[in-house]
C-alpha positions as CSV (number, residue, x, y, z in Angstrom):
1,M,85.1,0.5,212.2
2,G,86.6,-1.1,215.3
3,L,89.2,1.1,217.0
4,F,88.0,4.5,215.6
5,T,84.8,6.2,214.7
6,P,84.0,7.1,211.1
7,K,85.9,10.1,209.8
8,P,84.8,13.0,207.5
9,R,86.4,13.0,204.1
10,G,89.7,14.9,203.8
11,E,90.7,14.4,207.4
12,L,92.9,11.4,207.0
13,Q,96.3,13.0,206.7
14,P,99.0,11.1,208.7
15,F,101.3,13.0,211.0
16,E,105.0,12.4,211.1
17,V,107.1,12.0,214.2
18,Q,110.8,11.4,214.7
19,R,112.1,10.1,218.0
20,G,115.7,9.2,218.1
21,A,116.4,6.6,215.4
22,V,112.6,5.9,214.9
23,A,110.7,7.7,212.2
24,A,106.9,7.2,212.2
25,Q,103.8,8.1,210.2
26,L,100.7,7.9,212.4
27,H,97.0,7.7,211.7
28,P,95.4,11.0,212.9
29,R,93.3,9.1,215.4
30,V,96.2,7.3,217.1
31,G,96.3,8.4,220.8
32,P,99.4,9.6,222.6
33,E,99.7,6.5,224.8
34,L,99.9,4.1,221.9
35,S,102.2,6.3,219.8
36,S,104.6,6.9,222.7
37,A,104.9,3.2,223.4
38,W,105.5,2.3,219.7
39,L,108.0,5.1,219.3
40,A,109.9,4.0,222.4
41,S,110.3,0.4,221.2
42,P,108.9,-0.5,217.8
43,G,110.7,-3.8,217.9
44,A,108.5,-4.9,220.9
45,L,105.4,-4.6,218.6
46,A,106.3,-7.6,216.5
47,Q,108.6,-9.7,218.7
48,G,106.5,-12.7,217.5
49,A,106.6,-11.8,213.8
50,Q,109.0,-13.6,211.5
51,G,109.8,-12.2,208.0
52,G,106.6,-11.0,206.3
53,L,104.2,-13.0,208.6
54,P,101.8,-10.7,210.5
55,W,101.7,-10.9,214.2
56,R,98.6,-10.2,216.4
57,G,99.2,-8.2,219.5
58,P,96.9,-6.8,222.3
59,S,96.1,-3.2,222.8
60,P,93.9,-1.2,225.2
61,D,91.4,-0.7,222.5
62,G,91.3,-4.1,220.8
63,A,94.0,-5.8,218.9
64,W,96.3,-5.1,216.0
65,F,98.2,-6.9,213.3
66,V,101.9,-6.1,212.7
67,K,103.8,-6.7,209.5
68,R,107.6,-6.4,209.5
69,R,109.8,-6.0,206.5
70,D,113.6,-5.5,206.2
71,G,115.4,-3.6,203.5
72,R,114.5,-0.9,201.1
73,K,112.1,-3.0,199.0
74,G,110.1,-4.1,202.0
75,R,109.9,-0.6,203.3
76,R,108.5,0.6,200.0
77,A,105.9,-2.1,200.1
78,L,104.7,-1.2,203.6
79,Q,104.7,2.5,202.8
80,R,102.5,1.8,199.8
81,S,100.1,-0.3,202.0
82,F,99.9,2.4,204.6
83,A,99.0,5.1,202.1
84,H,96.5,3.0,200.4
85,G,94.9,2.0,203.7
86,L,94.2,5.7,204.5
87,E,92.9,6.3,201.0
88,L,90.6,3.3,201.0
89,E,89.3,4.1,204.5
90,E,88.6,7.7,203.5
91,A,86.8,6.4,200.3
92,G,84.4,4.4,202.7
93,L,85.7,0.9,202.0
94,A,85.8,-1.8,204.7
95,V,89.5,-2.1,205.5
96,P,91.5,-2.4,208.7
97,V,92.6,1.0,210.1
98,H,96.2,1.4,209.2
99,M,97.4,2.9,212.4
100,A,101.2,3.4,212.1
101,L,104.2,3.0,209.9
102,L,107.4,2.8,211.9
103,T,111.0,2.7,210.6
104,E,114.2,2.1,212.5
105,G,117.4,1.4,210.5
106,R,116.6,-1.2,207.8
107,T,113.4,-2.4,209.5
108,T,109.9,-1.2,208.9
109,W,106.7,-2.1,210.8
110,L,103.1,-1.6,209.7
111,V,100.6,-1.6,212.5
112,M,97.0,-2.4,211.4
113,E,93.7,-2.9,213.2
114,F,92.7,-6.5,213.7
115,L,89.3,-7.2,212.3
116,A,87.4,-10.1,213.9
117,G,85.7,-12.4,211.5
118,S,86.3,-15.3,209.1
119,D,88.3,-15.4,205.8
120,L,86.0,-15.6,202.9
121,D,87.1,-19.1,201.9
122,V,86.3,-20.4,205.4
123,A,83.0,-18.5,205.5
124,L,81.9,-20.0,202.2
125,G,82.7,-23.5,203.4
126,Q,80.5,-23.0,206.5
127,I,77.6,-20.8,205.4
128,A,74.0,-22.1,205.3
129,A,72.6,-22.2,201.8
130,A,69.9,-19.7,202.7
131,K,72.6,-17.1,203.5
132,L,74.9,-17.7,200.6
133,D,73.4,-15.0,198.3
134,S,73.7,-12.4,201.0
135,L,77.4,-13.2,201.4
136,L,78.0,-13.2,197.7
137,A,76.3,-9.8,197.4
138,A,78.4,-8.4,200.2
139,T,81.6,-9.7,198.5
140,A,80.5,-8.2,195.2
141,A,79.8,-4.9,196.8
142,T,83.3,-4.6,198.3
143,I,84.9,-5.5,195.0
144,A,82.7,-3.0,193.1
145,A,83.5,-0.3,195.6
146,L,87.2,-0.9,195.3
147,H,87.0,-0.6,191.5
148,Q,84.7,2.4,191.6
149,A,87.2,4.1,193.8
150,G,89.8,3.7,191.0
151,F,91.8,0.9,192.6
152,R,92.6,-2.8,191.8
153,Q,93.9,-5.7,193.9
154,R,96.6,-7.7,192.3
155,D,96.2,-10.4,194.9
156,L,92.4,-10.7,195.0
157,K,91.7,-14.1,196.5
158,A,89.3,-15.4,199.2
159,P,91.8,-15.4,202.1
160,N,92.4,-11.7,201.5
161,L,88.7,-10.9,202.1
162,R,87.3,-11.1,205.6
163,V,83.7,-11.6,206.5
164,L,83.0,-9.3,209.5
165,E,80.5,-10.0,212.3
166,S,78.3,-7.3,210.8
167,G,78.1,-9.2,207.5
168,M,80.3,-6.8,205.6
169,V,83.2,-8.1,203.6
170,A,86.5,-6.3,204.2
171,L,89.8,-6.1,202.3
172,V,92.5,-7.2,204.7
173,D,95.8,-7.4,202.8
174,L,96.5,-4.2,200.9
175,E,100.0,-5.0,199.5
176,G,98.5,-5.8,196.1
177,I,96.5,-2.6,195.9
178,R,97.3,-0.4,193.0
179,R,95.7,2.6,191.3
180,G,94.2,2.3,187.8
181,A,91.2,0.1,187.6
182,T,90.7,-0.1,183.8
183,A,88.2,-2.6,182.5
184,A,90.9,-5.1,181.6
185,K,92.5,-4.8,185.0
186,R,89.2,-5.2,186.8
187,E,88.6,-8.4,184.9
188,K,92.1,-9.6,185.9
189,D,91.1,-9.0,189.5
190,L,87.9,-11.1,189.0
191,G,89.9,-13.8,187.3
192,R,92.1,-14.1,190.4
193,L,89.1,-14.4,192.7
194,A,87.6,-16.9,190.3
195,A,90.5,-19.2,190.9
196,S,89.6,-19.2,194.6
197,F,86.0,-20.1,193.8
198,L,87.1,-22.9,191.4
199,V,89.2,-24.5,194.3
200,L,86.2,-24.1,196.6
201,E,83.9,-25.8,194.1
202,G,86.2,-28.8,194.3
203,Q,85.6,-28.7,198.1
204,G,81.8,-28.6,197.8
205,L,80.9,-25.0,197.1
206,E,77.8,-24.7,194.9
207,P,79.1,-24.4,191.3
208,A,76.7,-21.5,190.4
209,A,78.1,-19.4,193.3
210,W,80.6,-17.6,191.1
211,E,78.0,-16.6,188.5
212,R,75.7,-15.3,191.3
213,L,78.5,-13.2,192.7
214,L,79.2,-11.7,189.2
215,A,75.4,-11.1,188.8
216,A,75.6,-8.9,191.9
217,Y,78.8,-7.2,190.7
218,L,77.7,-6.5,187.1
219,P,74.1,-7.5,186.3
220,T,74.6,-6.9,182.6
221,S,76.9,-9.1,180.5
222,C,77.3,-11.4,183.5
223,A,77.3,-14.7,181.4
224,Q,80.2,-13.5,179.2
225,L,82.1,-12.1,182.1
226,A,81.7,-15.4,184.0
227,M,83.1,-17.4,181.1
228,R,86.1,-15.1,180.7
229,T,86.9,-14.9,184.4
230,R,86.5,-18.7,184.9
231,A,89.0,-19.2,182.1
232,R,91.4,-16.8,183.8
233,G,90.9,-18.6,187.1
234,E,91.6,-22.0,185.5
235,A,94.7,-20.7,183.8
236,K,96.0,-19.4,187.1
237,I,95.4,-22.8,188.8
238,N,97.1,-24.6,186.0
239,A,100.1,-22.3,186.1
240,H,100.4,-22.9,189.8
241,K,100.2,-26.7,189.3
242,R,103.0,-26.5,186.7
243,L,105.2,-24.7,189.2
244,Q,104.6,-27.5,191.8
245,R,105.7,-30.3,189.4
246,P,109.1,-31.7,190.3
247,S,111.8,-30.9,187.8
248,R,113.3,-33.8,185.9
């Protein structure tokens, strides 16, 4: 995908580099020119990034996203994202290449491949009716592959899924990824995404779209799963609304 060619299984072991005060873990396909520049001045990577907001920067091979975190908790979050990025890439999922994890003092930067495309909520609002089933099937395939690989996404929502130019749907924010995809936790994932679909239905998305996605994800017991996940989605939306109410 994108910056690098596909890799055989078992080859995605990051290599570690220390240069002065900068410690780095690098994707095995990162070239010496990029790694040297990043190690020399990691702060220059994300001079436009504020807090946890990603920042897009140019590179000779395309573009990257940079996340910056300060402190121990932020470092652990990005370390987890970097490790899961390599694991999911090796498992064959559509994810951005997680290129580097750089730490200097209290600050950590995660450098990821930029994937051109549209967020799922945007794509669903623009897609022609004749192409809707194809997009729903691609979305279901990505979620099923994630669960089959033994992972779950605790922040599974439409803006964290990106529709690529190829038609594939990629997972683009891995901070919510965790191991352990039990049946109950898989259903929680789907309930989170159902909340996105319920919001989109209020903006004109075909009401049956969620059921059609679930039919592609799990052809058997789809009706019962649809009812349960819709209920989870509605509960999530109502909880969010309660948080938005002004206190008396």
